[in-house]
C-alpha positions in Angstrom: 58.1 -48.1 1.4 59.4 -47.0 4.7 56.0 -47.2 6.1 56.0 -50.9 5.3 59.4 -51.6 6.8 58.2 -49.7 10.0 55.0 -52.1 10.4 57.2 -55.0 9.5 59.4 -54.3 12.1 56.5 -53.7 14.4 55.1 -57.1 13.6 58.3 -58.8 14.1 58.8 -56.9 17.7 55.1 -57.9 18.5 55.8 -61.7 17.6 59.0 -61.4 19.7 57.1 -60.1 22.7 54.7 -62.7 22.1 57.2 -65.6 22.0 58.8 -63.8 25.4 55.9 -63.4 27.1 54.8 -67.4 26.4 58.1 -68.5 27.6 57.7 -66.3 30.4 54.7 -68.1 31.1 56.0 -71.3 31.1 59.1 -70.5 33.2 56.6 -69.3 35.7 54.5 -72.6 35.5 57.5 -74.5 36.1 59.1 -72.4 39.2 55.5 -72.6 40.6 55.6 -76.5 40.1 59.0 -76.7 41.7 57.8 -74.4 44.4 55.2 -77.0 45.1 57.1 -80.1 44.6 59.8 -78.9 47.0 57.2 -78.0 49.7 55.7 -81.6 49.3 59.2 -82.7 49.9 59.5 -80.9 53.1 56.2 -82.1 54.2 56.8 -85.5 53.3 59.1 -86.7 56.4 56.9 -84.9 59.1 53.6 -86.7 57.1 55.6 -90.0 57.6 56.4 -89.6 61.1 52.9 -88.3 61.7 51.6 -91.7 59.8 54.1 -93.6 62.1 53.2 -92.4 65.5 49.6 -93.3 64.9 50.6 -96.8 63.5 52.6 -97.3 67.1 50.1 -95.6 68.7 47.5 -98.1 67.5 50.1 -101.2 68.2 50.5 -99.9 71.6 46.7 -100.2 72.3 46.8 -103.6 70.6 49.7 -104.6 73.4 47.3 -103.5 75.9 44.4 -105.2 74.4 46.5 -108.4 74.5 47.7 -108.4 78.2 44.2 -107.5 79.1 43.3 -110.8 77.4 40.7 -108.9 74.9 42.5 -109.7 72.0 43.7 -113.2 70.6 46.3 -111.5 68.5 49.6 -112.0 68.7 53.3 -109.6 68.1 56.7 -110.8 67.5 59.2 -108.2 67.5 62.3 -109.2 65.7 65.4 -108.1 66.8 69.2 -108.2 65.4 72.1 -107.1 67.5 75.9 -106.3 67.2 75.5 -105.0 63.4 75.6 -103.9 60.6 77.7 -106.7 59.1 78.9 -107.5 55.8 76.5 -109.8 53.5 74.6 -111.3 56.6 73.3 -107.7 57.1 72.2 -107.0 53.6 70.8 -110.9 53.4 68.8 -110.5 56.2 67.4 -107.2 55.0 66.4 -108.7 51.7 64.5 -111.6 53.7 62.8 -109.2 55.9 61.7 -107.2 52.4 60.7 -110.4 50.8 58.6 -111.6 53.7 56.9 -108.2 54.2 58.6 -107.9 57.8 59.9 -105.1 59.9 62.5 -105.4 62.2 64.5 -103.7 65.0 68.4 -103.2 64.7 70.5 -102.7 67.7 73.5 -101.0 66.7 77.0 -100.5 67.6 79.7 -98.1 66.1 80.2 -99.3 62.5 81.2 -96.6 60.5 82.5 -98.7 57.5 78.6 -99.7 57.3 76.5 -96.9 57.2 75.1 -97.6 54.0 73.3 -100.6 55.5 71.8 -98.4 58.6 70.6 -96.3 55.9 69.0 -98.8 54.1 67.7 -100.2 57.3 65.9 -96.3 57.7 65.1 -96.5 54.3 62.9 -99.9 54.6 60.9 -99.0 57.6 63.4 -100.6 60.3 63.4 -99.3 63.9 67.2 -98.2 64.6 68.5 -98.6 68.3 71.4 -98.4 70.4 73.7 -100.9 71.8 76.5 -99.2 72.9 79.2 -97.6 71.0 81.8 -100.1 71.3 80.1 -103.3 72.7 83.6 -104.4 74.6 81.8 -105.8 77.6 84.7 -105.0 79.8 85.1 -101.2 78.6 81.2 -101.0 78.6 80.8 -102.2 82.4 84.0 -100.6 83.8 81.7 -98.3 85.9 77.7 -96.9 85.6 79.7 -93.6 84.0 81.5 -95.7 81.4 78.2 -97.2 80.5 76.5 -94.0 80.4 79.2 -92.5 78.1 79.1 -95.4 75.4 75.2 -95.1 75.1 75.6 -91.2 74.8 78.6 -91.7 72.4 76.5 -93.7 69.8 73.4 -91.7 70.2 75.6 -88.8 69.3 77.4 -90.7 66.4 73.9 -92.2 64.9 72.1 -88.6 65.2 75.1 -86.7 63.5 75.6 -89.7 60.7 72.4 -90.7 59.6 70.0 -88.1 61.4 68.1 -90.7 63.6 68.6 -90.4 67.2 67.1 -94.2 68.8 64.7 -94.3 71.9 65.8 -97.7 72.6 68.8 -99.4 74.2 70.0 -103.0 74.8 72.3 -103.7 77.2 75.3 -105.7 75.7 74.7 -108.8 77.1 71.3 -108.3 78.4 70.5 -105.9 81.5 71.7 -108.2 84.3 74.8 -108.1 82.5 75.3 -104.8 84.2 74.7 -106.1 87.8 74.7 -103.4 90.6 75.2 -100.6 88.3 72.0 -101.5 86.4 69.7 -98.7 88.5 71.9 -95.9 87.7 72.3 -96.5 84.3 68.3 -97.2 83.6 68.0 -93.5 85.4 70.5 -92.0 82.9 68.7 -93.7 80.2 65.3 -92.1 81.4 66.7 -88.7 81.6 68.0 -89.0 78.0 64.4 -90.3 76.8 65.6 -93.9 76.3 63.9 -97.0 77.3 65.7 -100.3 77.5 64.6 -103.8 76.5 65.9 -107.7 76.7 64.2 -110.6 75.3 61.7 -113.6 75.9 62.9 -115.7 73.1 65.8 -116.4 70.8 67.9 -118.4 68.2 70.8 -119.0 70.2 73.3 -117.6 68.2 75.1 -115.5 70.9 75.6 -118.9 72.9 79.0 -120.8 72.9 79.1 -123.7 70.8 78.2 -124.4 67.1 75.0 -123.6 66.0 73.0 -125.3 62.9 70.4 -123.9 60.7 68.2 -126.4 62.2 68.9 -125.7 65.8 68.7 -122.1 65.2 65.1 -122.7 64.1 64.0 -125.2 66.9 65.4 -122.8 69.5 63.4 -120.0 68.0 60.0 -122.4 68.0 60.2 -123.7 71.6 61.5 -120.2 73.3 58.2 -118.6 71.5 56.2 -121.1 72.8 52.3 -119.8 73.6 53.7 -116.6 74.5 51.4 -113.8 73.3 54.1 -110.9 72.8 57.7 -112.0 72.2 61.1 -110.0 71.9 63.3 -112.3 69.9 66.8 -111.9 70.1 69.2 -112.6 67.2 72.2 -111.4 65.7 73.3 -109.7 62.4 76.4 -112.3 62.3 75.0 -115.2 62.5 74.9 -117.7 59.0 72.6 -119.9 61.2 70.3 -117.3 62.1 70.3 -116.2 58.5 69.3 -119.5 57.0 66.8 -120.2 59.5 65.2 -116.9 59.3 62.4 -117.9 56.3 61.3 -120.5 58.0 60.9 -118.8 61.5 59.2 -116.0 60.0 56.8 -118.5 58.0 56.0 -120.4 61.2 55.4 -117.3 63.2 52.9 -116.4 60.7 51.3 -119.6 60.5 50.8 -119.1 64.6 49.4 -115.7 64.0 52.0 -113.7 64.8 52.4 -110.0 63.5 56.1 -109.0 63.1 56.6 -105.3 63.9 59.6 -102.8 64.8 59.9 -101.9 68.3 58.9 -98.5 69.7 59.2 -96.2 72.5 56.0 -96.8 74.3 55.9 -100.5 73.9 54.8 -102.4 77.0 58.0 -104.4 76.4 60.3 -101.4 76.6 61.3 -100.9 80.5 62.2 -97.5 82.0 63.7 -96.8 85.5 
């Protein structure tokens, strides 16, 4: 009987050991799966960036072919300045998502709108620098004041959303910098940034009342037959917002690809 008790205890211990071993193997498999998933997640941003870099390389080549008359394709870079704003920016992003279009957002310091900036990143748009304050007199008080505004905005975006823009737009456009432009452009180049103006627009930054129809007509007429366009728009404009779906549809019908800007684009200027 004692031998039977010992045998039973050994059987119980063997079963318990088998259960523990199976559980341990299961846990080991889970740990390995987690390690693999973690490694894949760490590699994902790098893979996405490589994909974007290759896409922009091909886009740059297409630009050069268009400029050389070797391609009949057309490119439109839709750009939005001054945001983000409540309601209008989200509505613009909704339209871009629905239409399958990516754009470029020239941002100023808007700490209450970080969620919208993060959405712009998630949905594949280009973030660009539009100065820290966008207060014209303060920005252009001197070349140094403008450079400080640019660098302050770079720092804020890097620290806040982890993106360091490579493109700048002068508030009011580069002619607004007047005789300070050369020094500012040199500082931009030293920091790895280029700058861009525009060659078509909805007119939403001009004085006076802008209707939806006028915004649409301005956009289409200013595009004309240009092969590569950078369209100036503003996040805050209700007229631009209402006209945007028709603007996109018309550009698509005219054969334009709508893409986000990138540093090596032929439309980006350096010092």
